[in-house]
N, C-alpha and C positions, 0 to 999 in steps of 0.2 A: 497553618498547616493545610495542604490541598487536600480535600476529601469531598465526598458527596455532601452538599448542604441543601437546606430548605429553600423554597424560593423566596426571594425579595419583591414585594409589590412596589409598584411606582407610588410616588406620592399623589395622594388624593383617590387611590384604586383601593376597592375592599374586594374582597372574595365574591359577595353578591353583584358586583357590577362587571365582574369578568365576563368575557365573551364566551358563549356556549356552541354547541353545534348548530349548523344549518340544516334545513330540509333536504337539501341535497347530498349531505353527508351519510344517507343510508345506503348509497351506492346501489349494485345490483339487487339488493333487497327491498328496494322501494316499489310501490304499486304492486303490479301482480307478481313480482319476485322472479319474471321471465325475461332473459336476455335474449336478444336475437342472435341467429346463428350468423358467425362472421364467415363469408365466403371469398375466395380469391385463388390466385394461381402460384406455383411455385416459383420463387426466385433462389435458385440453388447457387452457392458459392464453390465451385469446383476448385480443386487443388490445381494450380499451373502448371505444377511439376507432374502431376499423374491426373489426367483431364477425367480419368474415371472414377476419381474419389472424391468425396466431399472434403472441403478443407478443414483440417483440424487447427486448435490452438491459435484461432484468430484472437488477437489481442486488442485491448480497448485502444491502443496506439493507431491501429489500423482501421477501427470503427471510426474513431474521431481523433485526426491528428492534433497533436499539441498546439499548434498555430490557431487552430480553429476552436479551442476550449477557451473561448474569450466572450465575456458578456460586457457590453459597454453600458447597459443600465437594466434595472430591474424589470424595466417595461419590454425590454427586447432580448430576454436572457437566451432564447432558443435559436436566434436568427443565424448566428454563426454555426451552431451545432447542425442544424439542418443542412446548410450549404456544404459542410465538411464531411458528412458522413460516407464513409468508405470512398473518400476522395481519389485515393491512389489505388486501392484494392478493386473497386469497381466504379469507374468515374460517372457511368450511366446510371448509379443506383436509383437516385430520386426520380428520374424520368420513368424508369421500369416500375417503380412502386406506384407512381401516377397513374400508369396503364392498368393497374390492377395485379401486379406481381407482389402482393402483400403477405405471402407466406414465405417468410425468409429461412432457408434450410442451410444448416453448416454441420459438419462433423462434430468430433469429441472437444471438450475443454473450449468452448466458445467463450469468448469475451473474458479471457484471463488478463490478469494485471492491475492496472490503476483503479482508483475509486472514482475516476471521473463520470459523474452521473450525467454529464453531457452527452454519453453515448446512448443509454435508453432512451434520455428525454428527446434528443435529436430523431432517433428513429421513430419514435411513436408520433411526433409532431410532422414528420414527413407525410405519413399516412393520413393524417387528421387534417393538413391542411387542403387536401381535396376531398374530405368527407369519408376516407375510409380507417380501416383499423388494421394494425400489423399484427401478425402472429409470427414469433421467433420459434423454430422447431430445430433442436440439436440434440447430438447424441449424449455421452455420458461427462460428467464432472463439469458442469459450466461454472463459469468463473464466478464466486461467492458473492462477492460485491455487485456484480452486475445483475446476478439475480434476485438479491435484495433489493436493488434499486428498482427493478422493473416491478415487483409486486408494490413498491411504494408509490410509483406514479401510475399504476395501471396499464403497463405494457403487458401484453400476454406472452409469456415465455413457457414452453414446455419441453422436457427432455424425453425422447423417445428415440432411442437407437434403431428400432426396427422401422418407424416411420422415414427416418433419413435414409437408411439403406435402401428403402423402396423408391423413395422418390425420384422422378424424372423431369426434367423440363418440361413445362407446358401443363404438368398434372394439376388439375383442380383438387381444391382442398376446402374441407369446412371445418370449425373450430366452434364449440360450444362453451361459451364462457361460464357457465354455471357448472357444468360437470368436468370441464376441461377436455372432454374427448374429442380427437382429432379423426378426421375421415378423409382418405384420400378417393374423392369420387370417381376420379379416372379409372383407378385400379379396383374400385369397390372394396376397398380394405379400411377397417377402423382401428384405431389404437388407445390403449390407455396408457397416459402418460406417468412418469415418476410421480408418485404422490407428494403433495406438501403436508407439512405439519398443519393442525387444525388451526392455529392462530395464524400461521401465513396464509391460508385460505380465507380466513375471517378478514385479514388485512385486505387482501387481493378484492375480495367481494363486496367491502364495505367502501369501497371509493378510493382506497389508497391511504397512505401515511397522514397525509393532512388531515382527511376527514376522521381518522382515528384520533389524531391529535387533538381535534376541536371537542371530540367527545370527552377526552379523558382530561382534558387541560385543567378545568376547574378542580377536579378531585387530586389532581397531582400536584397543585399549589397548596391545598389542603395538608397533604400528606407529608410527613417527615421522613427523611430516608433514615433506615437503621442499617448499620454495618456490623453484622455479628458473625466471626468466624466459627466453624465447626469445632466440637469439642474434640479431645484426643482420640476417643473410641471411633467416632464418626469419620474423621479426617483420615484415619488409618488406612480406609479403603480408597480414598479420592485422590486424583491427581492434583497438582498445583493448581491448574486452571479451573478444576471443578470447585476446590475450595473457595477461590476468589468469587466464581460466580455464585456459589451456594452462600457466601456472607454478603453478596450484594443484591439480592434476589427482592424485589419489591414485594412479591406475593411468598410470603414466607413458608407456605405448603406446597409451593411448586417443587416438583422433582427435579432434579439436575442430571438429566441423562441424555445420550444421545437421539437426536431429533425432537428434543421437547424445545418449544419456543416459549420463552418466558421474559418477563420485564426485568432488567437489570439496571439498578443505579449507577449512574456514572460519577467518578472522582474527577474527570477533567475531560472536557470536549472541544478538541483543537482542530482548526482549519488551517487551510493556506489561503493566500489570496486569490488563488485559482478555484478553490472549493467554497470559499465563503460565500460569494454571491448568491447561490442557489439556497444555501442554508439560511441566509438572512431573509430570502423571499419565503421559505418554508416557515420561519420562525414568526414573520409578519403575518402569513396567511393563518397560522395556529391561533396565536396570542393577540392579533389585533395591531402589533407591533409597539405597543407603549404602555402595556399593562403590568409586565413584569421586567426584571433584569435577566438577560439570558444567562441561563444557569451553567456554571462552569466552563464557561467559554473562554477559548483563546485563540488568537488568529496570529499567524506569523506571515509577513511578506517575504516570500521566498522563491516564488515561481516565475512571476510576469513583472520583476522589479528593474531589471537593468537593458531593457531591450531598446529604449528609446523610441518605442511606438506609443502613439497617442491613444489607440484603444486599449493598450495593455493598462495606461495610465488611469483611463476610465474604470477599467475593472478594479485596480486596486483602491480607486477612490471610493468604491461601494463599500469596501470593508473599513477603510479609514473612516467615513462618515458614520457607520455603524458603532464603531467603537467611541467616536465622540459622543454621540446621542447616549449611549449606555455607560459612559465612563470606563470603559475598558482599558487600562493603562499597562505600561511594563510592569512585571513580565509577561503579562496575559496578552498584550498587544506587541509584537515584535515589528519595527521598523525595518526598512530595506537594509540589510547589511548586518541586522543582528543575528541572523542565523537562521540555518534550516531547522525547521521545527522539532524534528527527531533528535537533533543535537540541543536545540536552544532550550526547549522546555526541561529536560533532565538536568541540563546545566544549571538552571534557575531552581532547582529543587522542586520542581511542580510534578515530577514523575516520580513516584516512590514505591517501595515494595508492596505488594497486596492490593495495589489499585485494579481497577477497571476501568479502561481507557479506550473508546471507540474514538478513532480519529479520522477526518476526512481526507484521507491519503493512504494509500496502500502500504506504504514503508510505516505506518504508526505500529506495526508488527515489532519495530526495533524496541519498543518499551519492554519486550519480554527478557531483554538483557538486564533489567533493572528488578526482575520480579514480579512485574506486573502485566496483566493481560492487555496486550496492546492489539488492536484489530483494526484494518480499514474498513471504514464505512463511505457510503455515498453522503451527499450533500443534504439530503432530505433527511436521512437518519440521523444526521447531526442537528439540524433545524428542529426536528422531532426532539431530541435530546435537550437543546437549549431551552425549549418550551416546558417539558416535563419533568426533567432531571434524570430520565431513563430512557433506555432505548429496547426494542424489541431483539432478542437474541435467540439464536437457534443452536443449541449444543451440538458440536459434532462428534463424531467418533475421533478416538484417541490414538495416537501412536507415540513410543517413547525412543528415542534415539541416545544409547548411552556412549559416551566418548571415552575411551580407555586407550593407554598406551602412551609412549612418550614422543613429543613432537619432534619431526624431523627438522634438519637444518632448513630454515628461510620460510618455513611453515608458518601460515598465520590463520587467522579467522575466515580471510577471503578464499584461500587454498581449501579449508576444511569444508565450507559451504560449497564451493564450486565441486569439489569432488562428490558432495553427497549429492547434489543436482545430478551429475554424471549418473551417479548409480542408481538413483530413482527413475531415471529414463522419461519416457513420454508420459507416464503415468503420474509422475511426480508425488505429492504426499497424499493424492485423492482427496483434497479438502479438508484433511483431518487437522485437528488440534493437536500440536507436537511439543511433548514434553522432552526438553534438552537437558541431558545430564552430563555435567563434568565430573566425572567420577574421582579423577585424580587431583581435582582443584588446581589445574594448570593454565586455564583460559582467562586471560584478563579482561575486563569490562569492554575494552576496544574490540576484541576478538569477538566476545558474544554479542555486541552490538551489530557486528556485520553479520553474523549467523541469523540472529533473530531478525534483523532487518529484511535479509534476502529469503526469509520464509514466504515473502510475497511472490518471489520467483518460484518458490517451491510449491505454489498454490495451496498453501496450508492457511486454515482459519487463523491460526495464531501460531508462534512458537515462544516457549518460556522456560529460562532457567530459574529454578526455584532459589530465593534468596538465599545466600550462605556468607561464609567469612569474607569471600572476594568482595561481594556486593555490599556488604555493610563497610568493609574497609574503604571501599570507593566512597561512600557518602561521607565517613567520617573525614578523609581527606578533604573534602569539600566543606567540612565544617557542619554537616547535618548529622546531629547526634540523637535527635528526637524523631521517631517515626510512628505515624498514625496506627499501624496495625500490628499485631503480635508476630513474632517469628515463626514460620511455618514453612513446612518443605512437602515434597510429593509423599503421599502415604505409603507405607512399607508394604502394603497389601493391595495398593492400587493395581487394577488389570488394564490392559491397553490391547486394542485389535492388532497391532503390530509392535512387536518389542524387539527392537534390533540392536546389535552391537555395533559400533564404528570403531576400528583400530587405527589410531592417529599416525602409528609408524608407518602406515603403509601410503600415508598422504605425501606428496610431492608438492612443490610449487606449481601451480597450475595457470593455464590461459584458457580462456572461453572464447571459441571462434564464433563468428556470425551464424545464424542468427538466434541463438539461444544460449542464456547462461549456462545450461546443462550440457552445451555442445563443448565440453572443456577436455583438455590433453595436458599431460605433463609439460612444464614450460622448456625443460631440456629438450624434448622431442620437437617442440614448435620451433626451438633455436636452429635446429638442422634445416629447417626449411628457409631461413633467412628471410622473413617476412617483413618488409619495410613498411613505414607509415608515416604519416604527415604530421600527427601530434601525439604527445603524451599528456594526458590529464590525470592530476592526482586530487582526490578530496572526495567530495559529495556527502550525503548523508550515510553512506555505507562505510566509507572510509575518509573521514575528514576529521578524525581527534587529533589532539596533540601526540599521541603515541603513534597514531597511524602515520602523520607526517614527519615524526621522529624517525620512523623505520625506513622512510626514504631517504632522509638526510643521512642517516647512518652509513648508507650504501656509498652516497654520493662522497662523503668524507672517505670512506676506506678505499675507494676508486681513484683517490690522489696519488696513493703510493704506487699504482699500477701506471701512473702517467695520464689519467683519465680526468681532465679537469673540465670538459666542456660538452654539453649534450649535443649529440648529433642531429635531433630534431626538435621542434618547438615543443617547450614544457611548460604547462599552466597547471597552477595550484589553487584549489578552492578549499578553503578552511570550512570545517563544518559550521562555525559560529563566529560572529564578530569577536567574541570571547577568546575562541582559539586563535584567530588571527591576530589578536595582541599578544597572546602568551608566545607564539613562536619568535616574536621579535626580542625575547629576553635570551641572554646568555644561558646555555646549558652545559654543565660540566661533562655531560656523555660526549659532547662535541667538542671538547678542549676549549669551552669559554665563548664558542661561536654561538650563535642563534640558529634554529632551524631556518629562518628567513634568509638570513646571510649565507648558509649553505646553498640553499636554492638559486639565489641571486647569483651566487659565485659561480654555478655552473651554467648560468644563462636562463634560468627559470624565472617566470613572471606570477606575482601573487595577485589574485582577483580578490573581489568582495566574495562574501559568503552567500551563496545563492544555487538555485537547483537549475538554473537554464540550460547549460550545455549538456547537462544528462538527458534532458529529453528535447534537443535539439533548438533551443533559444539562445538568443543573444550572439554576439560577434564571434564567440567561440564554438557555435553549432558546426558540424560539418557539413562541408559543400558535396555537391555531387561528385563522386569520384574519389573522395578523400577517405582517409582510412586512420584510425586513432587506437592508440592501446591506453585503456583507463581503468582507474578504480572505482568506477560507477557499477551500478547493480543490473542494469539491463542492456542487451545489445540486441534487441529485436530490429526487424527491418525498418529503415526510417527513423529509428528512436532518436539518436543523435543528430539527426540532419537528414533531409531527403536525400537519397541516394548515396549516403556515406554509410561506411562500415565501421562498427566498433567491436574492439576486444576487450575482455575483462581479466584483471589480475590484481594481484596484491599491490600496494604502494611500492614494495620493494622490488617487484618484478618490473612494474612500470619505471622506476629509476634506473634499473639495471638496462632496460631496454631503451631508454632515452639516450644512455652513454653509449651503448653497443651500436645503434642505429637500425636495428632490427629487434624483433621480439624475442626476450631470452631472459633467463634467470639470473642472479648475482655471481653464480658459479661460471658462468659464460665469461666474466670479466676476472676471472681468477680469484675471485674473493672465496675465501674458507671460512664456514661458519664459527663463531666463536660467541657462546652464549652471554658472556660478559660484556662483549662488544655491541652485539647486535640485537640481544633480547629485549623486550620492552615490557 
């Protein structure tokens, strides 16, 4: 059973011989305790569409393009990260930093998106290679993973909307690392930034997460994790997330309240081949590399595996060697084609209700579909977790979304989440933890997976469906009858900062246009625009389950009666896992005895291996400049699916209908009328 476990020492190692902290691990508190004032000039990222405004919502794909998220060895981790920093958004970024423009200033929601720690690490290293220090100043709601990664690495990041609003090109700034005070010397103004929690500031001032890890390593090995869920009386006032965090606290007297940073034991600590190298480096730095077996570790090769590039092969080799050294085998080590880890690890029974799972990929939020706290973290946080068995976690404010009402024809989890993102608008979830409530018990796990997964795009800390009859039935169908934690759910008296109702009958099939998942519109309206495209792509960690692919196959099958037997555009399918790829080859009674794969091939579709590449612009299916695709992926930010390409987002059913129509459209455009018995999954 996959749960938090005690550390296991390597042969010949004793607690007494474990490495301890170094003198340098005291960080800013060493010596006199005084840190030098940092000086520099402003490097403002202006909005190209509105040159008088600082650019909002800069995502980590723009900070470090996917092709630059590569490490060829542990000795040259950051070389590509530095070279790629703001490659397309600001090609002269590195040169400007080198000449002293070290105060990077952007608008609200800076560094949203993925867990790629390459972004803060690359930015910090660019300044350091010429003996300078960088300071990031942004407005409200910085990307939560980037923010944590920056503290871990010692990159100075501050949120100060007033400082951002006042800043002008060429302004001279100072930053006090001890107090975090900012001063615009040119304008004679000073600013107090948004405060940190006490523990966040301690990590920052203590030299970063590696230093903290070395200080805590020995005690963490001696301590055995204890997971005890709250009793009924206490649980009555707690959300689902709060109960799981409360149960997994290392320090049992720690309060679980918004803003509190506490140590939380992890049940599983998964990484991809893209994020694993920096996690391995962190683990080695903290533990010495061969003192313990990495705790709760899992690695899936799903990002850089089918590109045919030698440097990508070198990167995946780092994780492969790590797994061999420490005896990490299937299902904890997934080889290329085994699956995307958000699908593969639940499928293997490693993700279970009540777990706390920080994963080094932003879409680890998908585990909320299974009644677990899934959240995205950076590589250093994960490496710290492999070393200690726990992570530092800051509890967010909470909001609840209660889904009620009857689903409209052709509406799926993808349509629900796209409509939710549209309604939330520019502010999205405001970084909150989101309790997702299926009040009428009508959303299957496939729908829940899509919604929880895309809480990454909603900029939520996590999204979770409390485990219920649908959850437990899903596990029983997979032969999992024993679960580690008691049944629980959101407390009847739990309070939320925002408590909103979401009427499902108002949701139509949706299509999100570039360059935001929240830029969504009813598919029948989009159909009137006759937007053509080059590729239709179905699958990914968001919509790659058997049921997702079945929904698309049912559209293709039904369209035969209308004389539509071949797709008008290239159709490519990416199953969520190797297991799903095998299962779609089997006959299905819903398809009259045909298999899903036969139906796809019959209309001219191609089935690929299970991996993430096309979703973030890698491999032969990545979009080329000027190309457009409609996909069931989760992100359509600028350059996300390929440099110069345009991505649109929709459900598998809408993508299937569009492939047949030759332009973006829902199944009704083909004359298909909804029949729950035929098309419901």
